[in-house]
C-alpha positions in Angstrom: 0.0 0.0 0.0 1.5 3.4 -1.0 0.7 6.6 0.7 -0.1 9.5 -1.6 2.0 12.1 0.1 1.6 15.6 -1.3 3.6 18.3 0.5 1.9 21.7 0.7 3.1 25.2 1.2 0.8 27.2 3.4 1.4 30.9 4.0 -0.7 33.8 5.3 -1.7 36.5 2.9 -3.8 39.6 3.3 -7.4 39.6 2.3 -6.5 42.1 -0.4 -3.9 39.7 -1.8 -6.4 36.8 -1.7 -9.1 38.8 -3.5 -6.6 40.0 -6.2 -5.3 36.5 -6.8 -8.8 35.2 -7.1 -9.7 37.9 -9.6 -6.5 37.9 -11.7 -5.5 34.2 -11.9 -7.8 31.9 -13.9 -9.5 29.1 -12.1 -7.1 26.1 -11.8 -4.0 28.0 -12.7 -2.8 28.9 -9.2 -1.1 25.6 -8.4 0.8 25.5 -11.6 1.8 29.2 -11.5 3.1 28.9 -7.9 4.9 25.6 -8.7 6.8 27.4 -11.5 7.6 30.3 -9.3 8.9 28.0 -6.6 11.1 26.2 -9.1 12.6 29.5 -10.2 13.2 30.6 -6.7 15.0 27.3 -5.9 17.2 27.8 -9.0 18.1 31.4 -8.0 18.9 30.2 -4.4 21.1 27.4 -5.7 22.9 29.8 -8.0 23.2 32.8 -5.8 22.4 31.7 -2.2 20.8 33.7 0.5 21.6 37.0 -1.2 18.6 36.4 -3.3 16.3 36.2 -0.3 17.8 39.5 1.1 17.4 41.2 -2.3 13.7 40.1 -2.7 12.8 40.9 0.9 14.3 44.4 0.7 12.6 44.9 -2.7 16.0 45.5 -4.4 15.0 42.7 -6.8 11.5 42.3 -8.1 10.0 40.0 -10.8 9.7 42.9 -13.1 13.5 43.5 -12.9 14.3 40.2 -14.5 15.2 40.5 -18.2 13.4 37.4 -19.2 10.2 38.8 -17.7 10.6 42.0 -19.6 11.3 40.1 -22.8 8.3 37.8 -22.3 6.0 40.8 -21.7 7.3 42.5 -24.9 6.8 39.4 -26.9 3.2 39.0 -25.6 2.3 42.6 -26.3 3.4 42.2 -30.0 1.1 39.2 -30.5 
């Protein structure tokens, strides 16, 4: 008999964050979206260590600062 173990990440968010996520992310997309974000954070941590945490928490680095994000947004806006 195998146990279907599924680790979960549970964090507190504000009511405003909850409402915005519900309004902006299509139904069923949250899990996949946050899995991809977690994978990217893990990659950054493996490459750059705890400095990434400090940069994100102090808002010296945001998702919008990443060149690939800017390129993806520019590509999408041309479609």
